Gaussian input, Z-matrix of N, CA and C with variables (Angstrom, degrees):
# hf/3-21g

backbone

0 1
 N
 C     1     B1
 C     2     B2     1     A1
 N     3     B3     2     A2     1     D1
 C     4     B4     3     A3     2     D2
 C     5     B5     4     A4     3     D3
 N     6     B6     5     A5     4     D4
 C     7     B7     6     A6     5     D5
 C     8     B8     7     A7     6     D6
 N     9     B9     8     A8     7     D7
 C    10    B10     9     A9     8     D8
 C    11    B11    10    A10     9     D9
 N    12    B12    11    A11    10    D10
 C    13    B13    12    A12    11    D11
 C    14    B14    13    A13    12    D12
 N    15    B15    14    A14    13    D13
 C    16    B16    15    A15    14    D14
 C    17    B17    16    A16    15    D15
 N    18    B18    17    A17    16    D16
 C    19    B19    18    A18    17    D17
 C    20    B20    19    A19    18    D18
 N    21    B21    20    A20    19    D19
 C    22    B22    21    A21    20    D20
 C    23    B23    22    A22    21    D21
 N    24    B24    23    A23    22    D22
 C    25    B25    24    A24    23    D23
 C    26    B26    25    A25    24    D24
 N    27    B27    26    A26    25    D25
 C    28    B28    27    A27    26    D26
 C    29    B29    28    A28    27    D27
 N    30    B30    29    A29    28    D28
 C    31    B31    30    A30    29    D29
 C    32    B32    31    A31    30    D30
 N    33    B33    32    A32    31    D31
 C    34    B34    33    A33    32    D32
 C    35    B35    34    A34    33    D33
 N    36    B36    35    A35    34    D34
 C    37    B37    36    A36    35    D35
 C    38    B38    37    A37    36    D36
 N    39    B39    38    A38    37    D37
 C    40    B40    39    A39    38    D38
 C    41    B41    40    A40    39    D39
 N    42    B42    41    A41    40    D40
 C    43    B43    42    A42    41    D41
 C    44    B44    43    A43    42    D42
 N    45    B45    44    A44    43    D43
 C    46    B46    45    A45    44    D44
 C    47    B47    46    A46    45    D45
 N    48    B48    47    A47    46    D46
 C    49    B49    48    A48    47    D47
 C    50    B50    49    A49    48    D48
 N    51    B51    50    A50    49    D49
 C    52    B52    51    A51    50    D50
 C    53    B53    52    A52    51    D51
 N    54    B54    53    A53    52    D52
 C    55    B55    54    A54    53    D53
 C    56    B56    55    A55    54    D54
 N    57    B57    56    A56    55    D55
 C    58    B58    57    A57    56    D56
 C    59    B59    58    A58    57    D57
 N    60    B60    59    A59    58    D58
 C    61    B61    60    A60    59    D59
 C    62    B62    61    A61    60    D60
 N    63    B63    62    A62    61    D61
 C    64    B64    63    A63    62    D62
 C    65    B65    64    A64    63    D63
 N    66    B66    65    A65    64    D64
 C    67    B67    66    A66    65    D65
 C    68    B68    67    A67    66    D66
 N    69    B69    68    A68    67    D67
 C    70    B70    69    A69    68    D68
 C    71    B71    70    A70    69    D69
 N    72    B72    71    A71    70    D70
 C    73    B73    72    A72    71    D71
 C    74    B74    73    A73    72    D72
 N    75    B75    74    A74    73    D73
 C    76    B76    75    A75    74    D74
 C    77    B77    76    A76    75    D75
 N    78    B78    77    A77    76    D76
 C    79    B79    78    A78    77    D77
 C    80    B80    79    A79    78    D78
 N    81    B81    80    A80    79    D79
 C    82    B82    81    A81    80    D80
 C    83    B83    82    A82    81    D81
 N    84    B84    83    A83    82    D82
 C    85    B85    84    A84    83    D83
 C    86    B86    85    A85    84    D84
 N    87    B87    86    A86    85    D85
 C    88    B88    87    A87    86    D86
 C    89    B89    88    A88    87    D87
 N    90    B90    89    A89    88    D88
 C    91    B91    90    A90    89    D89
 C    92    B92    91    A91    90    D90
 N    93    B93    92    A92    91    D91
 C    94    B94    93    A93    92    D92
 C    95    B95    94    A94    93    D93
 N    96    B96    95    A95    94    D94
 C    97    B97    96    A96    95    D95
 C    98    B98    97    A97    96    D96
 N    99    B99    98    A98    97    D97
 C   100   B100    99    A99    98    D98
 C   101   B101   100   A100    99    D99
 N   102   B102   101   A101   100   D100
 C   103   B103   102   A102   101   D101
 C   104   B104   103   A103   102   D102
 N   105   B105   104   A104   103   D103
 C   106   B106   105   A105   104   D104
 C   107   B107   106   A106   105   D105
 N   108   B108   107   A107   106   D106
 C   109   B109   108   A108   107   D107
 C   110   B110   109   A109   108   D108
 N   111   B111   110   A110   109   D109
 C   112   B112   111   A111   110   D110
 C   113   B113   112   A112   111   D111
 N   114   B114   113   A113   112   D112
 C   115   B115   114   A114   113   D113
 C   116   B116   115   A115   114   D114
 N   117   B117   116   A116   115   D115
 C   118   B118   117   A117   116   D116
 C   119   B119   118   A118   117   D117
 N   120   B120   119   A119   118   D118
 C   121   B121   120   A120   119   D119
 C   122   B122   121   A121   120   D120
 N   123   B123   122   A122   121   D121
 C   124   B124   123   A123   122   D122
 C   125   B125   124   A124   123   D123
 N   126   B126   125   A125   124   D124
 C   127   B127   126   A126   125   D125
 C   128   B128   127   A127   126   D126
 N   129   B129   128   A128   127   D127
 C   130   B130   129   A129   128   D128
 C   131   B131   130   A130   129   D129
 N   132   B132   131   A131   130   D130
 C   133   B133   132   A132   131   D131
 C   134   B134   133   A133   132   D132
 N   135   B135   134   A134   133   D133
 C   136   B136   135   A135   134   D134
 C   137   B137   136   A136   135   D135
 N   138   B138   137   A137   136   D136
 C   139   B139   138   A138   137   D137
 C   140   B140   139   A139   138   D138
 N   141   B141   140   A140   139   D139
 C   142   B142   141   A141   140   D140
 C   143   B143   142   A142   141   D141
 N   144   B144   143   A143   142   D142
 C   145   B145   144   A144   143   D143
 C   146   B146   145   A145   144   D144
 N   147   B147   146   A146   145   D145
 C   148   B148   147   A147   146   D146
 C   149   B149   148   A148   147   D147
 N   150   B150   149   A149   148   D148
 C   151   B151   150   A150   149   D149
 C   152   B152   151   A151   150   D150
 N   153   B153   152   A152   151   D151
 C   154   B154   153   A153   152   D152
 C   155   B155   154   A154   153   D153
 N   156   B156   155   A155   154   D154
 C   157   B157   156   A156   155   D155
 C   158   B158   157   A157   156   D156
 N   159   B159   158   A158   157   D157
 C   160   B160   159   A159   158   D158
 C   161   B161   160   A160   159   D159
 N   162   B162   161   A161   160   D160
 C   163   B163   162   A162   161   D161
 C   164   B164   163   A163   162   D162
 N   165   B165   164   A164   163   D163
 C   166   B166   165   A165   164   D164
 C   167   B167   166   A166   165   D165
 N   168   B168   167   A167   166   D166
 C   169   B169   168   A168   167   D167
 C   170   B170   169   A169   168   D168
 N   171   B171   170   A170   169   D169
 C   172   B172   171   A171   170   D170
 C   173   B173   172   A172   171   D171
 N   174   B174   173   A173   172   D172
 C   175   B175   174   A174   173   D173
 C   176   B176   175   A175   174   D174
 N   177   B177   176   A176   175   D175
 C   178   B178   177   A177   176   D176
 C   179   B179   178   A178   177   D177
 N   180   B180   179   A179   178   D178
 C   181   B181   180   A180   179   D179
 C   182   B182   181   A181   180   D180
 N   183   B183   182   A182   181   D181
 C   184   B184   183   A183   182   D182
 C   185   B185   184   A184   183   D183
 N   186   B186   185   A185   184   D184
 C   187   B187   186   A186   185   D185
 C   188   B188   187   A187   186   D186
 N   189   B189   188   A188   187   D187
 C   190   B190   189   A189   188   D188
 C   191   B191   190   A190   189   D189
 N   192   B192   191   A191   190   D190
 C   193   B193   192   A192   191   D191
 C   194   B194   193   A193   192   D192
 N   195   B195   194   A194   193   D193
 C   196   B196   195   A195   194   D194
 C   197   B197   196   A196   195   D195
 N   198   B198   197   A197   196   D196
 C   199   B199   198   A198   197   D197
 C   200   B200   199   A199   198   D198
 N   201   B201   200   A200   199   D199
 C   202   B202   201   A201   200   D200
 C   203   B203   202   A202   201   D201
 N   204   B204   203   A203   202   D202
 C   205   B205   204   A204   203   D203
 C   206   B206   205   A205   204   D204

   B1=1.4355
   B2=1.5292
   B3=1.3138
   B4=1.4580
   B5=1.5289
   B6=1.2984
   B7=1.4648
   B8=1.5246
   B9=1.3163
   B10=1.4672
   B11=1.5264
   B12=1.3261
   B13=1.4669
   B14=1.5284
   B15=1.3335
   B16=1.4652
   B17=1.5267
   B18=1.3243
   B19=1.4656
   B20=1.5293
   B21=1.3242
   B22=1.4614
   B23=1.5291
   B24=1.3243
   B25=1.4684
   B26=1.5255
   B27=1.3219
   B28=1.4636
   B29=1.5243
   B30=1.3262
   B31=1.4655
   B32=1.5290
   B33=1.3265
   B34=1.4643
   B35=1.5215
   B36=1.3208
   B37=1.4610
   B38=1.5195
   B39=1.3171
   B40=1.4576
   B41=1.5214
   B42=1.3380
   B43=1.4624
   B44=1.5167
   B45=1.3155
   B46=1.4586
   B47=1.5158
   B48=1.3179
   B49=1.4571
   B50=1.5254
   B51=1.3166
   B52=1.4564
   B53=1.5175
   B54=1.3319
   B55=1.4593
   B56=1.5212
   B57=1.3251
   B58=1.4620
   B59=1.5214
   B60=1.3128
   B61=1.4627
   B62=1.5175
   B63=1.3413
   B64=1.4668
   B65=1.5264
   B66=1.3243
   B67=1.4597
   B68=1.5197
   B69=1.3207
   B70=1.4546
   B71=1.5154
   B72=1.3341
   B73=1.4599
   B74=1.5197
   B75=1.3288
   B76=1.4662
   B77=1.5228
   B78=1.3222
   B79=1.4655
   B80=1.5298
   B81=1.3295
   B82=1.4709
   B83=1.5284
   B84=1.3165
   B85=1.4658
   B86=1.5271
   B87=1.3330
   B88=1.4668
   B89=1.5239
   B90=1.3180
   B91=1.4661
   B92=1.5275
   B93=1.3273
   B94=1.4669
   B95=1.5245
   B96=1.3328
   B97=1.4659
   B98=1.5255
   B99=1.3355
   B100=1.4608
   B101=1.5313
   B102=1.3186
   B103=1.4559
   B104=1.5260
   B105=1.3326
   B106=1.4627
   B107=1.5280
   B108=1.3247
   B109=1.4658
   B110=1.5307
   B111=1.3322
   B112=1.4603
   B113=1.5238
   B114=1.3096
   B115=1.4557
   B116=1.5250
   B117=1.3206
   B118=1.4627
   B119=1.5238
   B120=1.3305
   B121=1.4633
   B122=1.5249
   B123=1.3389
   B124=1.4589
   B125=1.5174
   B126=1.3020
   B127=1.4717
   B128=1.5235
   B129=1.3101
   B130=1.4592
   B131=1.5196
   B132=1.3300
   B133=1.4556
   B134=1.5204
   B135=1.3340
   B136=1.4628
   B137=1.5162
   B138=1.3086
   B139=1.4598
   B140=1.5303
   B141=1.3261
   B142=1.4483
   B143=1.5232
   B144=1.3229
   B145=1.4635
   B146=1.5290
   B147=1.3333
   B148=1.4613
   B149=1.5301
   B150=1.3209
   B151=1.4562
   B152=1.5257
   B153=1.3445
   B154=1.4625
   B155=1.5253
   B156=1.3267
   B157=1.4607
   B158=1.5251
   B159=1.3206
   B160=1.4563
   B161=1.5062
   B162=1.3046
   B163=1.4573
   B164=1.5187
   B165=1.3329
   B166=1.4645
   B167=1.5200
   B168=1.3096
   B169=1.4605
   B170=1.5310
   B171=1.3274
   B172=1.4670
   B173=1.5217
   B174=1.3269
   B175=1.4604
   B176=1.5232
   B177=1.3186
   B178=1.4611
   B179=1.5240
   B180=1.3352
   B181=1.4624
   B182=1.5214
   B183=1.3284
   B184=1.4642
   B185=1.5137
   B186=1.3029
   B187=1.4692
   B188=1.5134
   B189=1.3417
   B190=1.4641
   B191=1.5211
   B192=1.3162
   B193=1.4615
   B194=1.5308
   B195=1.3401
   B196=1.4605
   B197=1.5154
   B198=1.3116
   B199=1.4760
   B200=1.5166
   B201=1.3089
   B202=1.4690
   B203=1.5128
   B204=1.3239
   B205=1.4655
   B206=1.4978
   A1=108.42
   A2=115.92
   A3=120.19
   A4=110.60
   A5=115.84
   A6=121.28
   A7=110.68
   A8=116.52
   A9=120.71
   A10=110.53
   A11=117.53
   A12=121.10
   A13=111.22
   A14=117.21
   A15=120.73
   A16=110.95
   A17=116.76
   A18=120.86
   A19=110.87
   A20=116.91
   A21=121.23
   A22=110.75
   A23=117.32
   A24=121.32
   A25=110.76
   A26=117.63
   A27=121.70
   A28=110.22
   A29=117.70
   A30=121.77
   A31=110.76
   A32=117.29
   A33=120.92
   A34=111.19
   A35=117.84
   A36=121.05
   A37=110.92
   A38=117.29
   A39=120.84
   A40=111.06
   A41=117.40
   A42=120.59
   A43=110.77
   A44=118.08
   A45=121.52
   A46=111.36
   A47=117.60
   A48=121.41
   A49=111.86
   A50=118.83
   A51=121.78
   A52=112.86
   A53=118.17
   A54=121.42
   A55=111.90
   A56=114.49
   A57=121.80
   A58=106.30
   A59=116.75
   A60=121.75
   A61=108.28
   A62=116.24
   A63=120.32
   A64=110.51
   A65=114.80
   A66=122.57
   A67=106.62
   A68=116.60
   A69=121.74
   A70=107.53
   A71=116.45
   A72=122.57
   A73=107.22
   A74=115.89
   A75=120.89
   A76=109.50
   A77=115.19
   A78=120.94
   A79=108.13
   A80=118.22
   A81=120.58
   A82=113.87
   A83=118.57
   A84=120.83
   A85=111.14
   A86=117.22
   A87=120.94
   A88=110.86
   A89=116.74
   A90=120.58
   A91=109.74
   A92=116.55
   A93=120.13
   A94=111.03
   A95=116.81
   A96=120.32
   A97=110.72
   A98=118.02
   A99=121.55
   A100=111.24
   A101=116.48
   A102=120.97
   A103=110.21
   A104=117.02
   A105=120.76
   A106=111.34
   A107=117.13
   A108=121.18
   A109=110.56
   A110=116.85
   A111=120.35
   A112=111.16
   A113=117.11
   A114=121.50
   A115=111.20
   A116=116.54
   A117=121.04
   A118=111.51
   A119=116.64
   A120=120.31
   A121=112.64
   A122=117.39
   A123=120.83
   A124=113.46
   A125=118.58
   A126=121.48
   A127=113.46
   A128=117.96
   A129=121.35
   A130=110.26
   A131=116.50
   A132=122.40
   A133=109.68
   A134=116.88
   A135=121.97
   A136=109.16
   A137=116.35
   A138=121.51
   A139=107.62
   A140=115.33
   A141=120.46
   A142=111.25
   A143=117.19
   A144=120.37
   A145=111.01
   A146=117.01
   A147=119.23
   A148=110.55
   A149=115.29
   A150=121.08
   A151=108.51
   A152=118.26
   A153=120.01
   A154=110.81
   A155=115.94
   A156=120.41
   A157=111.35
   A158=117.96
   A159=121.48
   A160=112.77
   A161=115.06
   A162=119.95
   A163=111.64
   A164=115.85
   A165=121.38
   A166=112.29
   A167=117.73
   A168=121.98
   A169=109.38
   A170=117.13
   A171=121.16
   A172=112.32
   A173=116.66
   A174=119.27
   A175=110.87
   A176=114.93
   A177=122.74
   A178=107.48
   A179=115.56
   A180=119.72
   A181=108.01
   A182=114.16
   A183=120.82
   A184=108.83
   A185=114.06
   A186=122.10
   A187=107.70
   A188=116.44
   A189=121.47
   A190=109.54
   A191=115.94
   A192=121.44
   A193=105.71
   A194=115.14
   A195=121.59
   A196=110.78
   A197=116.43
   A198=120.92
   A199=108.26
   A200=116.64
   A201=120.42
   A202=111.74
   A203=117.28
   A204=119.41
   A205=111.50
   D1=130.64
   D2=-178.83
   D3=-77.91
   D4=167.13
   D5=177.96
   D6=-60.62
   D7=-40.50
   D8=179.20
   D9=-63.16
   D10=-43.46
   D11=179.64
   D12=-64.56
   D13=-39.70
   D14=178.02
   D15=-64.76
   D16=-42.85
   D17=179.07
   D18=-63.81
   D19=-41.16
   D20=178.84
   D21=-65.15
   D22=-43.41
   D23=179.03
   D24=-63.53
   D25=-41.53
   D26=179.49
   D27=-64.15
   D28=-42.82
   D29=-179.97
   D30=-63.87
   D31=-40.41
   D32=178.63
   D33=-65.17
   D34=-39.98
   D35=178.64
   D36=-65.15
   D37=-39.21
   D38=179.28
   D39=-66.57
   D40=-40.71
   D41=177.68
   D42=-65.97
   D43=-41.53
   D44=-179.63
   D45=-66.18
   D46=-33.48
   D47=-179.21
   D48=-71.89
   D49=-13.47
   D50=-179.38
   D51=-77.48
   D52=-15.94
   D53=-173.10
   D54=-128.08
   D55=149.50
   D56=170.01
   D57=-116.21
   D58=129.07
   D59=-179.84
   D60=-112.33
   D61=123.09
   D62=-175.65
   D63=-137.96
   D64=153.99
   D65=169.73
   D66=-106.02
   D67=130.58
   D68=177.21
   D69=-109.11
   D70=130.61
   D71=176.13
   D72=-119.59
   D73=115.73
   D74=-178.04
   D75=-167.07
   D76=-179.09
   D77=174.07
   D78=-67.94
   D79=149.87
   D80=-178.26
   D81=-54.89
   D82=-39.39
   D83=179.95
   D84=-65.60
   D85=-38.23
   D86=178.42
   D87=-67.36
   D88=-40.86
   D89=178.36
   D90=-63.78
   D91=-42.84
   D92=179.52
   D93=-59.36
   D94=-40.31
   D95=178.68
   D96=-65.39
   D97=-42.04
   D98=179.30
   D99=-64.01
   D100=-42.53
   D101=179.43
   D102=-65.25
   D103=-39.63
   D104=178.66
   D105=-62.35
   D106=-43.71
   D107=179.27
   D108=-64.27
   D109=-44.53
   D110=179.84
   D111=-64.35
   D112=-38.31
   D113=178.97
   D114=-67.79
   D115=-43.64
   D116=-179.88
   D117=-64.07
   D118=-36.81
   D119=-178.88
   D120=-75.88
   D121=-11.23
   D122=179.57
   D123=84.71
   D124=8.48
   D125=-178.34
   D126=-91.94
   D127=-17.04
   D128=-176.42
   D129=-72.83
   D130=124.30
   D131=177.78
   D132=-105.43
   D133=-44.59
   D134=-176.37
   D135=-151.15
   D136=140.66
   D137=173.00
   D138=-130.72
   D139=128.05
   D140=-179.32
   D141=-81.60
   D142=168.64
   D143=179.22
   D144=-69.38
   D145=151.86
   D146=178.46
   D147=-68.83
   D148=141.30
   D149=178.91
   D150=-126.81
   D151=121.10
   D152=178.22
   D153=-62.89
   D154=145.52
   D155=179.94
   D156=-72.48
   D157=-26.24
   D158=177.35
   D159=99.56
   D160=163.44
   D161=-179.75
   D162=65.95
   D163=-142.41
   D164=179.43
   D165=-85.92
   D166=-3.89
   D167=-177.97
   D168=-72.23
   D169=124.10
   D170=-177.66
   D171=-90.24
   D172=-0.29
   D173=-179.31
   D174=-77.65
   D175=161.42
   D176=175.04
   D177=-123.97
   D178=164.51
   D179=172.90
   D180=-127.51
   D181=147.45
   D182=178.22
   D183=-140.53
   D184=144.52
   D185=177.03
   D186=-92.13
   D187=132.42
   D188=177.45
   D189=-126.15
   D190=141.23
   D191=170.12
   D192=-118.66
   D193=123.50
   D194=-176.46
   D195=-120.74
   D196=146.58
   D197=172.75
   D198=-74.43
   D199=140.35
   D200=178.41
   D201=-94.64
   D202=-18.24
   D203=-179.17
   D204=-114.37

């Protein structure tokens, strides 16, 4: 591995360590509360659109990207 490749790999690891990516599955009101708390704390980077779980399940899932630092 060249010096350039090592530097690039190290930079990518540092960028990846800055974020936590999670899927939340819950009732829409519970998800809204979680998103509000994350937004207020300044950790929310991205929130995906709500997706119904399907069938008779009334829960939704959402993708969140949060800052870890």
